[in-house]
C-alpha positions in Angstrom: -20.4 -22.5 11.3 -19.2 -19.4 9.0 -16.5 -19.9 6.9 -13.0 -18.2 7.9 -11.2 -15.1 6.0 -8.0 -15.1 5.5 -5.9 -12.2 5.5 -3.2 -11.0 4.0 -0.9 -7.7 5.1 1.9 -6.2 2.6 4.3 -3.5 3.3 3.6 -0.7 0.4 6.2 0.7 0.7 8.3 -2.3 -0.4 5.8 -2.9 -3.1 5.0 -6.7 -1.7 1.4 -6.1 -3.2 1.9 -8.4 -6.6 2.8 -10.9 -4.1 -0.1 -10.4 -1.9 -2.1 -10.8 -5.5 -0.5 -13.9 -6.2 -0.6 -15.1 -3.1 -4.2 -14.5 -2.2 -4.9 -16.5 -6.1 -2.9 -19.5 -5.3 -4.5 -19.7 -1.6 -8.1 -19.1 -3.6 -7.6 -21.7 -5.5 -6.6 -24.3 -2.9 -9.2 -23.0 -0.6 -12.1 -22.0 -2.4 -15.0 -24.3 -0.4 -13.2 -23.7 2.6 -13.2 -19.9 3.6 -15.0 -16.4 2.9 -12.8 -14.5 1.4 -8.6 -13.9 1.5 -8.9 -10.1 2.3 -5.6 -8.2 1.4 -4.5 -4.9 3.1 -1.3 -2.7 3.6 0.5 -2.6 6.9 3.5 -1.5 8.8 6.7 -1.3 7.5 8.5 -4.5 6.1 5.7 -6.5 7.0 4.0 -9.2 5.5 1.8 -11.7 7.1 -0.6 -14.2 6.2 -3.2 -14.5 9.3 -6.9 -16.2 9.9 -9.1 -12.9 10.6 -10.1 -12.9 14.1 -6.0 -15.2 15.3 -3.9 -13.3 16.8 -0.9 -15.0 15.5 -0.4 -14.9 12.4 0.5 -18.2 10.3 2.8 -16.6 8.6 5.0 -14.0 9.2 7.8 -12.3 7.1 10.3 -11.3 10.1 9.3 -14.2 12.7 9.6 -16.5 10.1 12.8 -15.6 7.6 11.1 -14.3 4.7 8.4 -15.2 2.5 6.5 -18.2 2.9 7.7 -20.7 0.6 3.9 -22.1 -1.2 4.0 -25.3 0.1 4.6 -24.9 3.5 2.3 -22.4 3.8 -0.7 -23.7 2.1 0.3 -26.7 4.8 -0.1 -24.4 7.9 -3.7 -22.8 6.8 -4.8 -26.6 6.2 -3.8 -27.7 9.2 -5.6 -25.1 11.4 -8.8 -24.4 9.3 -9.5 -27.8 7.1 -7.2 -30.6 8.8 -7.1 -34.0 6.9 -7.5 -32.1 3.2 -5.4 -33.4 1.4 -3.1 -30.9 -0.8 -1.7 -33.3 -3.4 2.1 -32.6 -4.3 2.0 -30.0 -1.7 1.4 -32.8 0.9 4.2 -35.1 -0.9 7.8 -35.1 -0.5 10.3 -35.0 -3.5 11.4 -38.8 -2.5 7.0 -39.9 -3.2 7.4 -39.0 -6.6 
């Protein structure tokens, strides 16, 4: 079975390319064995979305979800979609577990 690709779409007018690039780096660091890559591309004005290529619903949508993703929450959504059961280490622990 082929590995999925992630895609980050950002608003170029809002200058969100650096945020998209940083997020891509973080996702590749965590999910490198589980994904075929992270694509980054421009989107419509005001949009910032993260999705699995081919899925209809984004894993994160800035408008729908109320802002930019917290990295921990986004990693958990991606893990649940492409690698269920993967231990994300500190991203799976609550503050009370420390």
